[in-house]
MIDO-913063 format. One record per residue (C-alpha): x, y, z. Coordinates in steps of 0.001 Angstrom, whole numbers, plus 524288, in hexadecimal, padded with zeros to 5 digits. Layout:
N
<atom><c1>X</c1><c2>Y</c2><c3>Z</c3></atom>
...
***
This chain:
286
<atom><c1>80000</c1><c2>80000</c2><c3>80000</c3></atom>
<atom><c1>80BC2</c1><c2>808D4</c2><c3>7FFED</c3></atom>
<atom><c1>80B98</c1><c2>80AD7</c2><c3>7F146</c3></atom>
<atom><c1>806A1</c1><c2>81829</c2><c3>7ECD3</c3></atom>
<atom><c1>7FDAA</c1><c2>818C9</c2><c3>7E10E</c3></atom>
<atom><c1>7FF78</c1><c2>825D8</c2><c3>7DA31</c3></atom>
<atom><c1>7F6A1</c1><c2>82420</c2><c3>7CE7E</c3></atom>
<atom><c1>7EA81</c1><c2>82C8B</c2><c3>7CE27</c3></atom>
<atom><c1>7DD59</c1><c2>825B2</c2><c3>7CC59</c3></atom>
<atom><c1>7D688</c1><c2>828F6</c2><c3>7BFBA</c3></atom>
<atom><c1>7C9E0</c1><c2>8307F</c2><c3>7C048</c3></atom>
<atom><c1>7BD98</c1><c2>82AF7</c2><c3>7BA37</c3></atom>
<atom><c1>7BEB0</c1><c2>8347C</c2><c3>7AEC6</c3></atom>
<atom><c1>7CCC2</c1><c2>83056</c2><c3>7AC12</c3></atom>
<atom><c1>7CA4A</c1><c2>821C7</c2><c3>7AC8E</c3></atom>
<atom><c1>7BD76</c1><c2>82227</c2><c3>7A50F</c3></atom>
<atom><c1>7B06C</c1><c2>81BE0</c2><c3>7A885</c3></atom>
<atom><c1>7B0B3</c1><c2>80DF2</c2><c3>7AD58</c3></atom>
<atom><c1>7A989</c1><c2>803A1</c2><c3>7A573</c3></atom>
<atom><c1>79C85</c1><c2>7FF70</c2><c3>7AAED</c3></atom>
<atom><c1>7990D</c1><c2>7F155</c2><c3>7ADB7</c3></atom>
<atom><c1>78F79</c1><c2>7EAFD</c2><c3>7A47A</c3></atom>
<atom><c1>781B1</c1><c2>7E9C2</c2><c3>7AA10</c3></atom>
<atom><c1>77ED8</c1><c2>7DC93</c2><c3>7B025</c3></atom>
<atom><c1>78D1E</c1><c2>7D880</c2><c3>7B11A</c3></atom>
<atom><c1>79579</c1><c2>7D839</c2><c3>7BD50</c3></atom>
<atom><c1>79FC0</c1><c2>7E2D0</c2><c3>7BE9A</c3></atom>
<atom><c1>7ADE1</c1><c2>7E008</c2><c3>7C1EB</c3></atom>
<atom><c1>7B1FD</c1><c2>7E6AC</c2><c3>7CE82</c3></atom>
<atom><c1>7BF2F</c1><c2>7E772</c2><c3>7D4E3</c3></atom>
<atom><c1>7C39A</c1><c2>7EC2E</c2><c3>7E248</c3></atom>
<atom><c1>7D06C</c1><c2>7F334</c2><c3>7E433</c3></atom>
<atom><c1>7D8D5</c1><c2>7F229</c2><c3>7F050</c3></atom>
<atom><c1>7E6E0</c1><c2>7F4A7</c2><c3>7F441</c3></atom>
<atom><c1>7EF0F</c1><c2>7E899</c2><c3>7F6F7</c3></atom>
<atom><c1>7FCD4</c1><c2>7E65B</c2><c3>7FBD7</c3></atom>
<atom><c1>803A7</c1><c2>7D928</c2><c3>7FD39</c3></atom>
<atom><c1>7F710</c1><c2>7D1CD</c2><c3>7FA39</c3></atom>
<atom><c1>7EFBB</c1><c2>7D8CE</c2><c3>80525</c3></atom>
<atom><c1>7E3D7</c1><c2>7E123</c2><c3>80239</c3></atom>
<atom><c1>7E629</c1><c2>7EE84</c2><c3>8082F</c3></atom>
<atom><c1>7DB0A</c1><c2>7F7B7</c2><c3>80474</c3></atom>
<atom><c1>7CDB7</c1><c2>7F51A</c2><c3>7FEB9</c3></atom>
<atom><c1>7C4E7</c1><c2>7FE38</c2><c3>7F700</c3></atom>
<atom><c1>7BC61</c1><c2>80103</c2><c3>802F4</c3></atom>
<atom><c1>7C841</c1><c2>805A1</c2><c3>80A8C</c3></atom>
<atom><c1>7CD08</c1><c2>80E14</c2><c3>7FF5D</c3></atom>
<atom><c1>7BF61</c1><c2>81401</c2><c3>7FDF4</c3></atom>
<atom><c1>7C009</c1><c2>817FA</c2><c3>80C39</c3></atom>
<atom><c1>7CD7D</c1><c2>81E15</c2><c3>80A79</c3></atom>
<atom><c1>7C851</c1><c2>82592</c2><c3>7FEB8</c3></atom>
<atom><c1>7BCDC</c1><c2>82A67</c2><c3>806CA</c3></atom>
<atom><c1>7C5E0</c1><c2>82EF0</c2><c3>811BC</c3></atom>
<atom><c1>7CE59</c1><c2>8364B</c2><c3>807FA</c3></atom>
<atom><c1>7C23B</c1><c2>83CD5</c2><c3>80235</c3></atom>
<atom><c1>7BAAE</c1><c2>84038</c2><c3>80E8E</c3></atom>
<atom><c1>7C583</c1><c2>84265</c2><c3>81873</c3></atom>
<atom><c1>7BD74</c1><c2>83C2A</c2><c3>82343</c3></atom>
<atom><c1>7BA5A</c1><c2>82E5A</c2><c3>8278E</c3></atom>
<atom><c1>7ABCC</c1><c2>8310E</c2><c3>828F4</c3></atom>
<atom><c1>7AB02</c1><c2>8368A</c2><c3>81B24</c3></atom>
<atom><c1>7B32D</c1><c2>82B5A</c2><c3>815DA</c3></atom>
<atom><c1>7AA4E</c1><c2>8215A</c2><c3>81C63</c3></atom>
<atom><c1>79E51</c1><c2>82766</c2><c3>815FD</c3></atom>
<atom><c1>7A508</c1><c2>827F6</c2><c3>808BD</c3></atom>
<atom><c1>7A952</c1><c2>819B7</c2><c3>809C1</c3></atom>
<atom><c1>79BD3</c1><c2>8154E</c2><c3>80E4A</c3></atom>
<atom><c1>7A05D</c1><c2>80FC7</c2><c3>81B59</c3></atom>
<atom><c1>79E41</c1><c2>81345</c2><c3>82981</c3></atom>
<atom><c1>7A783</c1><c2>81C28</c2><c3>830EB</c3></atom>
<atom><c1>7AC31</c1><c2>810AD</c2><c3>83929</c3></atom>
<atom><c1>7AE37</c1><c2>807E8</c2><c3>82D43</c3></atom>
<atom><c1>7B665</c1><c2>8127F</c2><c3>826EA</c3></atom>
<atom><c1>7BF35</c1><c2>8138B</c2><c3>832CD</c3></atom>
<atom><c1>7C014</c1><c2>804B9</c2><c3>833CD</c3></atom>
<atom><c1>7C4E0</c1><c2>803FF</c2><c3>825BD</c3></atom>
<atom><c1>7CE8F</c1><c2>80EF9</c2><c3>827F6</c3></atom>
<atom><c1>7D3CC</c1><c2>80873</c2><c3>8343B</c3></atom>
<atom><c1>7D512</c1><c2>7FB9D</c2><c3>82CDC</c3></atom>
<atom><c1>7DC7A</c1><c2>80225</c2><c3>821A5</c3></atom>
<atom><c1>7E5A9</c1><c2>8094F</c2><c3>82AE9</c3></atom>
<atom><c1>7E7FA</c1><c2>7FD09</c2><c3>832F1</c3></atom>
<atom><c1>7EB78</c1><c2>7F4EA</c2><c3>82701</c3></atom>
<atom><c1>7F3BB</c1><c2>7FF77</c2><c3>82089</c3></atom>
<atom><c1>8021B</c1><c2>801EB</c2><c3>822F5</c3></atom>
<atom><c1>7FEE5</c1><c2>81072</c2><c3>82429</c3></atom>
<atom><c1>7F20D</c1><c2>8173E</c2><c3>827BE</c3></atom>
<atom><c1>7E93E</c1><c2>81AB7</c2><c3>81C41</c3></atom>
<atom><c1>7DFAE</c1><c2>8236A</c2><c3>823A2</c3></atom>
<atom><c1>7E2FE</c1><c2>82D59</c2><c3>82E3E</c3></atom>
<atom><c1>7D9C5</c1><c2>830D2</c2><c3>8393C</c3></atom>
<atom><c1>7D8D2</c1><c2>83EFB</c2><c3>83D40</c3></atom>
<atom><c1>7D2A9</c1><c2>84676</c2><c3>8485F</c3></atom>
<atom><c1>7C3FC</c1><c2>84802</c2><c3>84826</c3></atom>
<atom><c1>7B74A</c1><c2>8434A</c2><c3>84DEB</c3></atom>
<atom><c1>7B260</c1><c2>8356B</c2><c3>84E25</c3></atom>
<atom><c1>7ADD7</c1><c2>83703</c2><c3>84007</c3></atom>
<atom><c1>7B646</c1><c2>8423E</c2><c3>83BAC</c3></atom>
<atom><c1>7C43E</c1><c2>8462F</c2><c3>83974</c3></atom>
<atom><c1>7CBFB</c1><c2>847AF</c2><c3>82D18</c3></atom>
<atom><c1>7CED2</c1><c2>83967</c2><c3>82A2A</c3></atom>
<atom><c1>7D838</c1><c2>83880</c2><c3>81EB4</c3></atom>
<atom><c1>7E105</c1><c2>82F45</c2><c3>81743</c3></atom>
<atom><c1>7EF5D</c1><c2>82E90</c2><c3>81AB8</c3></atom>
<atom><c1>7F955</c1><c2>830D5</c2><c3>80FF6</c3></atom>
<atom><c1>7FACD</c1><c2>82216</c2><c3>80EDB</c3></atom>
<atom><c1>7EC0A</c1><c2>82054</c2><c3>80E44</c3></atom>
<atom><c1>7EB05</c1><c2>82A6E</c2><c3>80366</c3></atom>
<atom><c1>7F622</c1><c2>823BF</c2><c3>7FC1D</c3></atom>
<atom><c1>7EF16</c1><c2>816A0</c2><c3>7FCA4</c3></atom>
<atom><c1>7E23B</c1><c2>81CE2</c2><c3>7F89F</c3></atom>
<atom><c1>7E84D</c1><c2>82436</c2><c3>7ED24</c3></atom>
<atom><c1>7EE89</c1><c2>817E4</c2><c3>7E822</c3></atom>
<atom><c1>7E210</c1><c2>80FFF</c2><c3>7E939</c3></atom>
<atom><c1>7D9CB</c1><c2>81A54</c2><c3>7E275</c3></atom>
<atom><c1>7E3BC</c1><c2>81B8C</c2><c3>7D781</c3></atom>
<atom><c1>7E29A</c1><c2>80D39</c2><c3>7D3C1</c3></atom>
<atom><c1>7D417</c1><c2>80BB8</c2><c3>7D6CD</c3></atom>
<atom><c1>7CF9B</c1><c2>81242</c2><c3>7CA3B</c3></atom>
<atom><c1>7D881</c1><c2>809E4</c2><c3>7C1D8</c3></atom>
<atom><c1>7D3E0</c1><c2>7FDBA</c2><c3>7C8E3</c3></atom>
<atom><c1>7C58B</c1><c2>8011A</c2><c3>7C66E</c3></atom>
<atom><c1>7C811</c1><c2>80350</c2><c3>7B7F5</c3></atom>
<atom><c1>7CF4A</c1><c2>7F65B</c2><c3>7B6EC</c3></atom>
<atom><c1>7C3EC</c1><c2>7EF00</c2><c3>7BD44</c3></atom>
<atom><c1>7BA57</c1><c2>7F586</c2><c3>7B3F1</c3></atom>
<atom><c1>7C255</c1><c2>7F195</c2><c3>7A81C</c3></atom>
<atom><c1>7C3DF</c1><c2>7E3B5</c2><c3>7AD0E</c3></atom>
<atom><c1>7B556</c1><c2>7E2DC</c2><c3>7AFF2</c3></atom>
<atom><c1>7B23F</c1><c2>7E563</c2><c3>7A1B6</c3></atom>
<atom><c1>7B9C0</c1><c2>7D910</c2><c3>79E1B</c3></atom>
<atom><c1>7B39B</c1><c2>7D00C</c2><c3>7A82D</c3></atom>
<atom><c1>7A86A</c1><c2>7C809</c2><c3>7A269</c3></atom>
<atom><c1>7A4EA</c1><c2>7BE7A</c2><c3>7AD23</c3></atom>
<atom><c1>7A6EF</c1><c2>7C421</c2><c3>7BA9D</c3></atom>
<atom><c1>79F11</c1><c2>7B934</c2><c3>7C0AF</c3></atom>
<atom><c1>7A9DC</c1><c2>7AF84</c2><c3>7BD2D</c3></atom>
<atom><c1>7B3D6</c1><c2>7B6D0</c2><c3>7C54A</c3></atom>
<atom><c1>7AB10</c1><c2>7BBD2</c2><c3>7D02A</c3></atom>
<atom><c1>7B01D</c1><c2>7B1DB</c2><c3>7D9F7</c3></atom>
<atom><c1>7BDE0</c1><c2>7B722</c2><c3>7D84F</c3></atom>
<atom><c1>7B95A</c1><c2>7C4E7</c2><c3>7DB65</c3></atom>
<atom><c1>7B316</c1><c2>7C14C</c2><c3>7E86B</c3></atom>
<atom><c1>7BF95</c1><c2>7C1BE</c2><c3>7F05F</c3></atom>
<atom><c1>7BD63</c1><c2>7C1BC</c2><c3>7FF10</c3></atom>
<atom><c1>7C43E</c1><c2>7CADE</c2><c3>8086C</c3></atom>
<atom><c1>7CA14</c1><c2>7C6EE</c2><c3>8155F</c3></atom>
<atom><c1>7C27A</c1><c2>7CD0E</c2><c3>82087</c3></atom>
<atom><c1>7C457</c1><c2>7CCB1</c2><c3>82F32</c3></atom>
<atom><c1>7BC70</c1><c2>7D10C</c2><c3>83AF3</c3></atom>
<atom><c1>7C885</c1><c2>7D622</c2><c3>84205</c3></atom>
<atom><c1>7C68D</c1><c2>7E4AD</c2><c3>84466</c3></atom>
<atom><c1>7D509</c1><c2>7E7D0</c2><c3>844CB</c3></atom>
<atom><c1>7DD58</c1><c2>7E462</c2><c3>838F1</c3></atom>
<atom><c1>7EB52</c1><c2>7E8CD</c2><c3>83706</c3></atom>
<atom><c1>7F5FF</c1><c2>7E684</c2><c3>82D2C</c3></atom>
<atom><c1>803B1</c1><c2>7E65F</c2><c3>8329E</c3></atom>
<atom><c1>81144</c1><c2>7E0CC</c2><c3>8310C</c3></atom>
<atom><c1>8170B</c1><c2>7D629</c2><c3>839A8</c3></atom>
<atom><c1>82198</c1><c2>7DD0B</c2><c3>8419B</c3></atom>
<atom><c1>824F1</c1><c2>7D202</c2><c3>84B06</c3></atom>
<atom><c1>8228D</c1><c2>7C35D</c2><c3>84B88</c3></atom>
<atom><c1>8259B</c1><c2>7BB76</c2><c3>857BC</c3></atom>
<atom><c1>8236F</c1><c2>7ACD1</c2><c3>85761</c3></atom>
<atom><c1>82046</c1><c2>7A46F</c2><c3>86324</c3></atom>
<atom><c1>81E7C</c1><c2>795D4</c2><c3>864D0</c3></atom>
<atom><c1>8107E</c1><c2>7961B</c2><c3>85F9F</c3></atom>
<atom><c1>80CC2</c1><c2>7A43E</c2><c3>85D16</c3></atom>
<atom><c1>81344</c1><c2>7B01C</c2><c3>8573D</c3></atom>
<atom><c1>81248</c1><c2>7BE77</c2><c3>85AD8</c3></atom>
<atom><c1>810B3</c1><c2>7C726</c2><c3>84EEE</c3></atom>
<atom><c1>8128E</c1><c2>7D5D4</c2><c3>84FE1</c3></atom>
<atom><c1>80BC1</c1><c2>7DD6A</c2><c3>84517</c3></atom>
<atom><c1>80F90</c1><c2>7EB8E</c2><c3>84258</c3></atom>
<atom><c1>803B0</c1><c2>7F36F</c2><c3>83DF5</c3></atom>
<atom><c1>80B88</c1><c2>8000B</c2><c3>83D4A</c3></atom>
<atom><c1>8183C</c1><c2>80587</c2><c3>84297</c3></atom>
<atom><c1>81273</c1><c2>80693</c2><c3>85044</c3></atom>
<atom><c1>8075F</c1><c2>7FC9D</c2><c3>850E0</c3></atom>
<atom><c1>809AC</c1><c2>7EE12</c2><c3>8526E</c3></atom>
<atom><c1>80108</c1><c2>7E25D</c2><c3>85534</c3></atom>
<atom><c1>804FB</c1><c2>7D536</c2><c3>85AC8</c3></atom>
<atom><c1>7FE54</c1><c2>7C882</c2><c3>856FC</c3></atom>
<atom><c1>80033</c1><c2>7BAC1</c2><c3>85C3A</c3></atom>
<atom><c1>7FE60</c1><c2>7B015</c2><c3>85209</c3></atom>
<atom><c1>802FA</c1><c2>7A207</c2><c3>850B4</c3></atom>
<atom><c1>80FD1</c1><c2>79EA6</c2><c3>84A36</c3></atom>
<atom><c1>807EB</c1><c2>796CB</c2><c3>8407A</c3></atom>
<atom><c1>80097</c1><c2>7A336</c2><c3>83CB6</c3></atom>
<atom><c1>80D7A</c1><c2>7AA5E</c2><c3>83AFC</c3></atom>
<atom><c1>811EB</c1><c2>79FDF</c2><c3>8317C</c3></atom>
<atom><c1>80515</c1><c2>79F31</c2><c3>829FB</c3></atom>
<atom><c1>8045B</c1><c2>7ADFE</c2><c3>828AB</c3></atom>
<atom><c1>812E0</c1><c2>7AECF</c2><c3>82564</c3></atom>
<atom><c1>81491</c1><c2>7B9B6</c2><c3>82F3C</c3></atom>
<atom><c1>821DA</c1><c2>7C014</c2><c3>8307B</c3></atom>
<atom><c1>82756</c1><c2>7CD1A</c2><c3>834DC</c3></atom>
<atom><c1>824B4</c1><c2>7D719</c2><c3>82A4A</c3></atom>
<atom><c1>818A2</c1><c2>7D0CE</c2><c3>82445</c3></atom>
<atom><c1>80B39</c1><c2>7D728</c2><c3>824C4</c3></atom>
<atom><c1>7FF59</c1><c2>7D1A2</c2><c3>82BBE</c3></atom>
<atom><c1>7F184</c1><c2>7D594</c2><c3>82F87</c3></atom>
<atom><c1>7EDA1</c1><c2>7D61A</c2><c3>83DE0</c3></atom>
<atom><c1>7DF6B</c1><c2>7D431</c2><c3>841E2</c3></atom>
<atom><c1>7DA43</c1><c2>7D7C5</c2><c3>84F5C</c3></atom>
<atom><c1>7CBF0</c1><c2>7D6FE</c2><c3>85321</c3></atom>
<atom><c1>7C70A</c1><c2>7E311</c2><c3>85A15</c3></atom>
<atom><c1>7C142</c1><c2>7DAA3</c2><c3>864F1</c3></atom>
<atom><c1>7CEF8</c1><c2>7D5B2</c2><c3>86843</c3></atom>
<atom><c1>7D3E7</c1><c2>7E372</c2><c3>86B17</c3></atom>
<atom><c1>7D35F</c1><c2>7E8CF</c2><c3>878F6</c3></atom>
<atom><c1>7D450</c1><c2>7F755</c2><c3>87C0B</c3></atom>
<atom><c1>7D9D4</c1><c2>7FDFF</c2><c3>887FC</c3></atom>
<atom><c1>7DC85</c1><c2>80C03</c2><c3>88BF6</c3></atom>
<atom><c1>7E918</c1><c2>8096A</c2><c3>893A8</c3></atom>
<atom><c1>7F4B1</c1><c2>806FD</c2><c3>88A98</c3></atom>
<atom><c1>7FCC7</c1><c2>802C4</c2><c3>8966B</c3></atom>
<atom><c1>7F3F3</c1><c2>7F732</c2><c3>89927</c3></atom>
<atom><c1>7FB77</c1><c2>7EA71</c2><c3>89A01</c3></atom>
<atom><c1>7F571</c1><c2>7DF8A</c2><c3>8920F</c3></atom>
<atom><c1>7F945</c1><c2>7D2CE</c2><c3>88B7C</c3></atom>
<atom><c1>7F3D4</c1><c2>7D78E</c2><c3>87E6E</c3></atom>
<atom><c1>7FF37</c1><c2>7D765</c2><c3>874D5</c3></atom>
<atom><c1>7F992</c1><c2>7E276</c2><c3>86CA1</c3></atom>
<atom><c1>7F784</c1><c2>7EFAF</c2><c3>87301</c3></atom>
<atom><c1>7F4D3</c1><c2>7FACF</c2><c3>86989</c3></atom>
<atom><c1>7F238</c1><c2>80898</c2><c3>86E1B</c3></atom>
<atom><c1>7EA52</c1><c2>812A5</c2><c3>866C3</c3></atom>
<atom><c1>7DFA5</c1><c2>81CE3</c2><c3>866CB</c3></atom>
<atom><c1>7D12D</c1><c2>81994</c2><c3>865F0</c3></atom>
<atom><c1>7CC9F</c1><c2>81EC5</c2><c3>858CD</c3></atom>
<atom><c1>7BEEE</c1><c2>81926</c2><c3>857F7</c3></atom>
<atom><c1>7B4C6</c1><c2>812F1</c2><c3>860DF</c3></atom>
<atom><c1>7A893</c1><c2>80C39</c2><c3>85BB8</c3></atom>
<atom><c1>79EF6</c1><c2>8098C</c2><c3>866BE</c3></atom>
<atom><c1>79586</c1><c2>7FE1E</c2><c3>8672D</c3></atom>
<atom><c1>78BB0</c1><c2>7F917</c2><c3>87104</c3></atom>
<atom><c1>794DA</c1><c2>7EE53</c2><c3>875BC</c3></atom>
<atom><c1>7A20F</c1><c2>7F06C</c2><c3>86F3B</c3></atom>
<atom><c1>7A9BE</c1><c2>7FBFA</c2><c3>86A3E</c3></atom>
<atom><c1>7B3CE</c1><c2>7FC91</c2><c3>85F52</c3></atom>
<atom><c1>7BFC4</c1><c2>804A7</c2><c3>862B5</c3></atom>
<atom><c1>7C9D4</c1><c2>8087F</c2><c3>8586D</c3></atom>
<atom><c1>7D771</c1><c2>80BE0</c2><c3>85D15</c3></atom>
<atom><c1>7E095</c1><c2>81454</c2><c3>854DA</c3></atom>
<atom><c1>7EDF3</c1><c2>80DE5</c2><c3>85663</c3></atom>
<atom><c1>7F555</c1><c2>817E2</c2><c3>84E4B</c3></atom>
<atom><c1>7FC74</c1><c2>815AF</c2><c3>84168</c3></atom>
<atom><c1>7EF14</c1><c2>81515</c2><c3>83AD4</c3></atom>
<atom><c1>7EB59</c1><c2>80893</c2><c3>84209</c3></atom>
<atom><c1>7DF2E</c1><c2>80629</c2><c3>84A1B</c3></atom>
<atom><c1>7DA4A</c1><c2>7FB06</c2><c3>8529D</c3></atom>
<atom><c1>7CC3D</c1><c2>7F805</c2><c3>85635</c3></atom>
<atom><c1>7C7A5</c1><c2>7F19D</c2><c3>862D3</c3></atom>
<atom><c1>7BA2B</c1><c2>7ECA6</c2><c3>86684</c3></atom>
<atom><c1>7B71A</c1><c2>7EF6A</c2><c3>874C1</c3></atom>
<atom><c1>7AAAE</c1><c2>7EF31</c2><c3>87CBC</c3></atom>
<atom><c1>7A387</c1><c2>7FC02</c2><c3>87E2D</c3></atom>
<atom><c1>7A468</c1><c2>7FA68</c2><c3>88CEC</c3></atom>
<atom><c1>7B33F</c1><c2>7F92C</c2><c3>88C4B</c3></atom>
<atom><c1>7B416</c1><c2>80517</c2><c3>88390</c3></atom>
<atom><c1>7AC4B</c1><c2>80CE2</c2><c3>88D78</c3></atom>
<atom><c1>7B452</c1><c2>807DB</c2><c3>898F5</c3></atom>
<atom><c1>7C112</c1><c2>80B58</c2><c3>8923C</c3></atom>
<atom><c1>7BB8B</c1><c2>818A8</c2><c3>88E46</c3></atom>
<atom><c1>7C166</c1><c2>81763</c2><c3>880C7</c3></atom>
<atom><c1>7BE71</c1><c2>8220B</c2><c3>876F1</c3></atom>
<atom><c1>7C398</c1><c2>8269C</c2><c3>869DB</c3></atom>
<atom><c1>7D0B5</c1><c2>82D36</c2><c3>86BF2</c3></atom>
<atom><c1>7D479</c1><c2>8252D</c2><c3>877EE</c3></atom>
<atom><c1>7E0E4</c1><c2>81D1A</c2><c3>8787D</c3></atom>
<atom><c1>7DF55</c1><c2>80E6D</c2><c3>8799F</c3></atom>
<atom><c1>7E724</c1><c2>801F5</c2><c3>87847</c3></atom>
<atom><c1>7E2BF</c1><c2>7F61D</c2><c3>8707F</c3></atom>
<atom><c1>7E685</c1><c2>7E8D5</c2><c3>87602</c3></atom>
<atom><c1>7E5C4</c1><c2>7DBC4</c2><c3>86F10</c3></atom>
<atom><c1>7ECEF</c1><c2>7CEDF</c2><c3>86FF0</c3></atom>
<atom><c1>7F6BC</c1><c2>7CA68</c2><c3>865D7</c3></atom>
<atom><c1>7EE75</c1><c2>7BE2B</c2><c3>8642C</c3></atom>
<atom><c1>7E311</c1><c2>7C6DA</c2><c3>85FFB</c3></atom>
<atom><c1>7EA49</c1><c2>7CB75</c2><c3>853D2</c3></atom>
<atom><c1>7E797</c1><c2>7C37A</c2><c3>84793</c3></atom>
<atom><c1>7F1B1</c1><c2>7C44D</c2><c3>83CCC</c3></atom>
<atom><c1>7EF30</c1><c2>7C281</c2><c3>82E42</c3></atom>
<atom><c1>7F74F</c1><c2>7C2E3</c2><c3>821DF</c3></atom>
<atom><c1>7F23B</c1><c2>7C488</c2><c3>8140D</c3></atom>
***
């Protein structure tokens, strides 16, 4: 994703009108996404949201333009920032639904590159569609599934340390220069995943496995202790979802009971520490 695309996308008048599909026949469609080392990085829905942020300058306006809720927009932004080597979207001061949210220079670079090739991709699909006679024969090949997970927290990082034991191994994953996670997995999993220092991996952590505390000096057996600032709280009748800004464009979400949230007197802007065991971190490799 570090490559910079400098070509300018053609306007509709420059590229000419696109051919229309014949009535009664299926139309060939193609989705465009950024990919690096066989891993899908950004989908069209994510790029649409980045475009909306660049156009509106606010997360609330971008959510309306993209046709998603305010919370969904922030969830997608957090996911993109967490899985990116550098933040794509920068938060700025403002109310709960305000502030001048904007793309970082890196986010604008990625967006410019994607937009520049999007027009050419659409024209290519249109031309190819004119040549396809029997889409039904190849429909099964177009229905590719996507890997999905219920884990609320997903991070891409690089293995910075690997310590083997008799049965298990401790894997340290660097999410950024200052943020690291530790996972405990079996030696068999290390072999099957071909894990080694320097390789990339995805870490999954369910929000219900994350504990929050106000005292960063608290002694605990939890191997992972990440401090941050509460950036968002979504209240529910029984549980509450708390998002912690860890810095470096990374966030972590915890699911706590509403009673615990009230007892801890946690609010947006407060400091808090997220605690979770190394055995609660699931590692994946593409």
